[in-house]
N, C-alpha and C positions, 0 to 999 in steps of 0.2 A: 534456256535455248542456247545452243552452241552453233556458232557460225564458223565453218571451216573454209579457209581461204586456199585457193589453188594457184596462187601467184607463183609460188616456187616451182611448181611443176611446169608452168608455162615457160618460165625462164630457162629451166633445164632442157625443155624440148627445143626451144629456139637455139640455145647454145649448141645442142646436139646436131641440129640441122646445119648450122653455120660451120661447125667443125667437120661434118661429113662432106660438105662442099669443099672446104679448104683441103681436106685430106685427099679428095678425088683430084683436085687440081695439082696438089703436090705429087700425087702418084703419076699423073699424066706427064709431068715434067721430070719424073724419075728422081725426085729429091728424097734423100735418106731421111727417115723419121716419119714418112707419111703413114706407115703402118701404125705407129703409136698414136697419131692424131685420129686415125680411123677407129682405133680401139677406144680411145677416150670418148669419141662421138657415140659409139655403141653403148658405153657405160652410162653416159648422160641420157641417152634415149631410154634405157632400161630404168634408170632412176626416175625419169619423168613419168613413165608408165606406172611405176609403183606409187608415186606421189599422187597421180590422178586417181588411182584405185583406193587410196587411203581413206577418203571420206566415205566411200561406199562400204569399206570393211568395218569401220567403226560406227556406222549409223545405228542409232537407237530406235527401237520401235516403241510406239505408244501402246495403250491398253488394247486397242483394236488390231494391233499388228501392222499399222501403217507407219511409213517413214515420211517425215515432212522435209521437203527440200525448199530452201529459201533461195531464190534467184536474184531478188532485188534487195541488196543489203544497204543501199544508199539511205542514209538517215536512220538506220536501224539503231545505232548506239544512242542517238539523240532521243529517239522515242522511248527507250527504256530508262533513261536517266530521269530521276524525279526532279521536279522543278522546286527550287527553294521557295519557301513561303515568304521569305523576306522581300522578294521582288514584288509579289502581289500586294503586300501591305504598303510599300513605298508609292506605288502607282495605282491607286484605286480607280476603278472604272467610273467615269462621270455618269451621274444618273440624270435622266431627262424627266422632268415633271411638268 
């Protein structure tokens, strides 16, 4: 199972929005270079859109043609890791008789 993280796309989108606001403010005060800030904001928004689409484009289908989407990945890595047998031998469960 492969878990695809979209944290980078969220960061790129937020940075694009912040730069778009900054570019608009710079443009209203007629500061030179506001065009470049707005262009960078546009590039970041396009990059964010592509990064959001990336998991959809690389999704793999199972035998029935369905794609499984995992929305809750909290604790996913801990559930897949095998537990060492040495821990269980050190602390055996007490038996009540």
